C-alpha positions as CSV (number, residue, x, y, z in Angstrom):
1,M,-1.9,-5.9,17.9
2,H,-5.2,-4.3,16.8
3,Y,-7.2,-6.1,14.1
4,R,-9.9,-5.0,11.7
5,T,-12.1,-6.8,9.1
6,L,-11.0,-6.6,5.5
7,G,-14.4,-5.8,4.0
8,P,-17.8,-6.7,5.5
9,N,-17.3,-10.5,5.2
10,G,-13.5,-10.6,4.9
11,P,-10.8,-12.0,7.2
12,R,-9.5,-10.3,10.3
13,V,-6.3,-8.4,9.5
14,S,-3.8,-6.6,11.6
15,A,-4.3,-2.9,11.4
16,L,-0.6,-2.7,10.7
17,G,0.4,-4.7,7.7
18,L,3.8,-5.5,6.1
19,G,4.7,-4.1,2.6
20,T,7.7,-5.2,0.6
21,T,8.6,-2.3,-1.7
22,S,12.0,-2.1,0.1
23,L,12.9,-5.2,-2.0
24,M,12.6,-3.1,-5.2
25,G,15.9,-1.4,-4.5
26,I,14.6,2.1,-5.0
27,F,15.4,3.0,-1.4
28,G,18.9,1.6,-1.6
29,K,20.2,-1.9,-1.4
30,R,18.8,-4.1,1.4
31,D,20.1,-7.4,2.6
32,P,17.4,-10.0,1.7
33,A,18.3,-12.0,4.8
34,V,17.6,-8.9,6.9
35,I,14.3,-8.3,5.2
36,A,13.3,-12.0,5.7
37,D,14.2,-11.8,9.3
38,T,12.2,-8.6,9.7
39,L,9.2,-10.2,8.0
40,R,9.4,-13.2,10.4
41,R,9.6,-10.8,13.3
42,G,6.5,-9.0,12.1
43,L,4.6,-12.3,12.0
44,D,5.8,-13.2,15.5
45,L,4.5,-9.8,16.7
46,G,1.0,-10.5,15.4
47,I,1.0,-8.8,12.0
48,N,-0.9,-11.1,9.6
49,L,-1.2,-9.0,6.5
50,V,1.6,-9.1,3.9
51,D,1.5,-7.2,0.6
52,T,3.9,-7.8,-2.3
53,A,4.0,-7.7,-6.1
54,P,6.0,-9.2,-9.0
55,S,7.4,-5.8,-9.9
56,Y,9.1,-5.5,-6.5
57,G,12.6,-6.6,-7.7
58,K,11.2,-8.5,-10.7
59,G,9.9,-11.3,-8.6
60,F,12.5,-11.1,-5.9
61,A,10.1,-9.8,-3.2
62,E,7.6,-12.6,-3.8
63,T,10.4,-15.1,-3.6
64,V,11.5,-13.8,-0.2
65,V,7.9,-13.7,1.0
66,G,7.4,-17.3,-0.2
67,E,10.5,-18.4,1.8
68,V,9.3,-16.6,4.9
69,L,5.8,-18.1,4.7
70,R,7.0,-21.7,4.3
71,G,5.0,-23.5,7.0
72,R,3.2,-20.3,8.0
73,R,1.0,-19.6,5.0
74,D,-2.2,-20.2,7.0
75,E,-1.2,-17.5,9.4
76,V,-1.2,-14.8,6.8
77,V,-3.6,-12.7,4.6
78,L,-1.4,-12.5,1.5
79,S,-1.8,-9.9,-1.2
80,T,0.0,-9.6,-4.6
81,K,-0.6,-7.9,-7.8
82,V,-0.9,-8.2,-11.6
83,G,-0.4,-5.8,-14.5
84,C,2.9,-4.2,-13.5
85,W,5.7,-6.6,-14.0
86,S,8.6,-4.2,-13.4
87,P,8.8,-0.4,-12.9
88,E,9.1,-0.1,-16.7
89,E,6.7,-2.9,-17.8
90,F,2.9,-2.6,-17.7
91,D,0.8,-5.3,-19.5
92,F,-2.8,-5.8,-18.5
93,S,-3.6,-8.3,-21.2
94,P,-5.5,-11.4,-20.0
95,D,-2.8,-13.8,-21.1
96,R,-0.1,-11.9,-19.3
97,I,-2.2,-11.6,-16.2
98,R,-2.8,-15.3,-16.1
99,T,0.8,-16.4,-16.8
100,G,2.1,-13.7,-14.4
101,L,-0.2,-14.8,-11.6
102,E,0.9,-18.4,-12.0
103,D,4.6,-17.3,-11.8
104,S,3.7,-15.3,-8.6
105,L,2.0,-18.3,-7.0
106,R,5.0,-20.5,-7.7
107,R,7.3,-17.9,-6.1
108,L,5.0,-17.5,-3.1
109,G,4.7,-21.2,-2.7
110,T,0.9,-21.2,-2.6
111,D,-2.1,-22.1,-4.8
112,H,-3.9,-18.9,-4.1
113,V,-3.6,-15.4,-2.7
114,D,-6.1,-13.8,-0.4
115,V,-6.1,-10.5,-2.2
116,L,-5.2,-10.0,-5.9
117,L,-4.9,-6.4,-7.2
118,A,-4.5,-4.9,-10.6
119,H,-1.4,-2.8,-10.0
120,D,-1.2,0.9,-10.6
121,I,-4.1,0.9,-13.0
122,E,-3.6,4.5,-14.0
123,Y,-0.9,3.1,-16.4
124,G,-3.4,1.0,-18.2
125,D,-6.0,1.8,-20.8
126,P,-9.3,2.7,-19.0
127,G,-11.4,0.6,-21.3
128,E,-9.2,-2.4,-20.9
129,I,-9.1,-2.0,-17.1
130,L,-12.8,-1.5,-16.6
131,T,-14.2,-3.9,-19.2
132,T,-11.5,-6.6,-19.4
133,V,-9.3,-6.6,-16.3
134,L,-11.9,-6.3,-13.6
135,P,-14.1,-9.1,-15.0
136,L,-11.0,-11.3,-15.4
137,L,-10.1,-10.7,-11.7
138,E,-13.6,-11.8,-10.8
139,T,-13.1,-14.9,-12.9
140,L,-9.8,-15.7,-11.2
141,K,-11.6,-15.3,-7.9
142,R,-14.3,-17.8,-8.9
143,E,-11.5,-20.2,-10.0
144,G,-10.1,-20.0,-6.5
145,K,-6.9,-18.1,-7.4
146,A,-7.9,-15.3,-5.0
147,R,-10.4,-14.7,-2.3
148,A,-10.7,-11.0,-2.9
149,V,-9.8,-8.8,-5.8
150,G,-9.3,-5.1,-6.5
151,V,-7.1,-2.3,-7.7
152,S,-4.2,-0.2,-6.6
153,G,-2.9,3.2,-7.8
154,L,-2.2,6.8,-6.9
155,P,-4.8,9.1,-8.5
156,L,-8.0,8.8,-6.5
157,P,-10.4,9.6,-9.4
158,V,-8.9,6.5,-11.2
159,L,-9.6,4.3,-8.2
160,E,-13.1,5.8,-7.9
161,S,-13.8,4.9,-11.5
162,A,-12.8,1.3,-10.9
163,V,-15.0,1.0,-7.8
164,A,-17.9,2.5,-9.6
165,A,-17.5,-0.1,-12.4
166,G,-18.1,-2.9,-9.8
167,G,-16.4,-6.1,-8.9
168,V,-13.8,-4.5,-6.6
169,D,-13.4,-5.9,-3.1
170,V,-10.3,-4.0,-2.0
171,V,-8.5,-0.8,-3.0
172,L,-4.9,-0.1,-2.2
173,S,-4.1,3.6,-2.2
174,Y,-0.7,4.9,-1.4
175,C,0.6,8.3,-0.3
176,R,-2.9,9.9,-0.1
177,Y,-3.6,9.9,3.6
178,G,-1.3,11.5,6.1
179,P,-0.6,14.9,7.8
180,H,0.3,16.2,4.3
181,D,-2.9,15.1,2.5
182,T,-6.2,13.8,3.7
183,A,-7.8,13.4,0.2
184,L,-8.4,9.7,0.7
185,E,-10.7,10.3,3.7
186,K,-14.0,10.7,1.8
187,P,-13.4,8.0,-0.8
188,A,-12.4,5.5,1.9
189,A,-15.6,6.3,3.8
190,D,-17.7,5.9,0.6
191,W,-16.0,2.7,-0.4
192,R,-16.5,1.2,3.1
193,A,-20.2,2.0,2.8
194,R,-20.2,0.0,-0.4
195,G,-18.5,-2.9,1.2
196,V,-15.1,-2.1,-0.4
197,A,-12.0,-2.3,1.9
198,T,-9.3,0.3,1.7
199,L,-5.6,-0.4,2.4
200,L,-3.1,2.5,2.7
201,G,0.4,2.0,1.4
202,S,3.4,4.1,2.2
203,P,2.2,6.2,5.1
204,A,5.6,7.8,5.1
205,V,4.9,8.8,1.5
206,M,7.9,7.1,-0.1
207,G,10.3,8.7,2.3
208,L,8.8,12.2,2.2
209,L,7.6,12.1,5.8
210,T,10.9,10.9,7.3
211,Q,13.7,12.5,9.2
212,A,16.1,11.7,6.3
213,G,13.7,13.2,3.7
214,P,12.7,11.9,0.3
215,P,15.0,10.3,-2.2
216,S,16.2,12.4,-5.2
217,W,13.7,10.8,-7.6
218,H,10.6,11.7,-5.5
219,S,7.9,13.6,-7.3
220,A,6.9,15.9,-4.5
221,S,6.8,19.6,-5.3
222,P,9.4,22.0,-3.7
223,A,6.7,23.4,-1.5
224,L,5.7,19.9,-0.3
225,R,9.3,18.9,0.3
226,A,9.9,22.1,2.3
227,A,6.8,21.6,4.5
228,A,7.9,18.0,5.1
229,A,11.4,19.1,6.1
230,R,10.0,21.6,8.6
231,A,7.7,19.0,10.0
232,A,10.5,16.5,10.4
233,A,12.7,19.1,12.1
234,L,9.8,20.0,14.5
235,C,9.3,16.3,15.4
236,A,13.0,15.8,16.0
237,E,13.0,18.9,18.3
238,R,10.2,17.4,20.3
239,G,11.8,14.0,20.6
240,G,9.5,12.5,18.1
241,D,9.6,11.0,14.6
242,L,7.6,12.3,11.7
243,A,7.2,8.8,10.0
244,L,5.8,7.3,13.2
245,L,3.5,10.3,13.7
246,A,2.2,9.8,10.2
247,L,1.7,6.1,10.8
248,Q,-0.3,6.9,14.0
249,F,-2.4,9.5,12.1
250,A,-3.3,6.9,9.4
251,L,-4.1,4.1,11.9
252,A,-6.5,6.4,13.7
253,Q,-8.6,6.5,10.5
254,D,-11.3,3.8,11.0
255,D,-12.2,3.7,7.3
256,L,-8.8,2.3,6.5
257,A,-8.8,-1.5,6.9
258,A,-5.0,-1.5,7.4
259,V,-1.9,0.5,6.9
260,L,1.2,-1.0,5.3
261,T,4.6,-0.3,6.7
262,G,7.8,-1.1,4.9
263,T,10.1,-3.9,6.0
264,G,13.4,-2.1,6.4
265,D,14.8,-3.7,9.5
266,R,13.8,-5.0,12.9
267,D,14.4,-1.7,14.7
268,H,12.2,0.1,12.2
269,L,9.5,-2.5,12.4
270,E,9.4,-2.7,16.2
271,A,9.2,1.0,16.5
272,A,6.3,1.0,14.1
273,V,4.5,-1.7,16.2
274,R,5.0,0.3,19.4
275,A,3.7,3.4,17.7
276,A,0.7,1.5,16.3
277,Q,-0.4,0.6,19.8
278,S,-0.3,4.2,21.2
279,A,-2.1,7.5,20.3
280,P,-0.2,10.3,18.6
281,D,0.9,13.4,20.5
282,E,-2.1,15.6,19.7
283,E,-0.3,18.9,20.3
284,L,2.6,17.9,18.0
285,L,0.2,16.5,15.4
286,A,-1.8,19.8,15.3
287,E,1.4,21.7,14.7
288,V,2.5,19.4,12.0
289,L,-0.9,19.6,10.3
290,A,-0.6,23.4,10.3
291,L,2.8,23.2,8.5
292,F,1.1,21.4,5.6
293,A,-2.1,23.5,5.6
294,D,-1.0,26.0,2.9
295,V,0.6,23.4,0.5
296,S,-1.6,23.5,-2.6
297,D,-0.2,20.4,-4.3
298,P,0.0,17.5,-1.7
299,S,0.2,14.9,-4.5
300,W,1.5,14.6,-8.1
301,P,0.4,13.2,-11.5
302,S,0.8,9.5,-12.2
303,G,-0.2,7.4,-15.2
304,G,-1.7,8.3,-18.6
305,E,-4.0,11.1,-19.6
306,N,-6.8,8.8,-20.9
307,W,-8.3,8.5,-17.4
308,S,-9.1,12.2,-17.3
309,T,-12.1,11.6,-19.5
310,V,-13.5,8.7,-17.4
311,P,-16.2,9.8,-14.9
312,A,-15.7,8.6,-11.3
């Protein structure tokens, strides 16, 4: 397993981390026992970064993670989030953040997390996020509830605004770096120069870059879906897998502190670990990149319109 540093003075983390969005149920029902077994297998293989959130199954993901980490908490760099409490509930008020964090800590069976992120900040009010939430996260860090704090979200200008405001140690971006879209490349380099670590979530872009293709609710445009389908077919013809190729592509980006893979099942995880320890097929990768080159909309809108007036 390859390891990197989470920020200039942060802990060593495995370049491949474990995410737990599969426990939300949005990708179909998953047996929690299988998920727990997969998480344990990841730890045994040397993965030491685990990311979760209270909104993943309304606390269910954190509960499973807490069970898995019983007796192993010191082995893991643990990340969770505040502000999004379910896919339909966003509340960034200080009282809700404090009570929600205490609930998360109880479920996780710990008195602190290593990384605490304001979750999907594009759904919050910019003034509240920048002038209230970020200072509160710093306070929670001083209180020992977290060792590092930061933000997560989809629109890069929103994340850039948060970093510019100060007090951000870690940024979790998702779906914005892969063969389909390299927009995260420059911000990640800029943030690294400022001492801010970048984590990439969902390198398979919420199912878009997979052989099965995206779920029906996915927000990708028809052009992006079509390009992804062609790329998946090409990889299959060559005996490859688009999701693993995308993972390798992301792991090759040194400005990313880690890339989070979903915890579907053991076979998926073990394939990801093998892929993480080998280089991508450069010829195949070049052809896949070419398939996405003419797609003009590699991402999609997320959050409220108020952020459009906040300078990065």
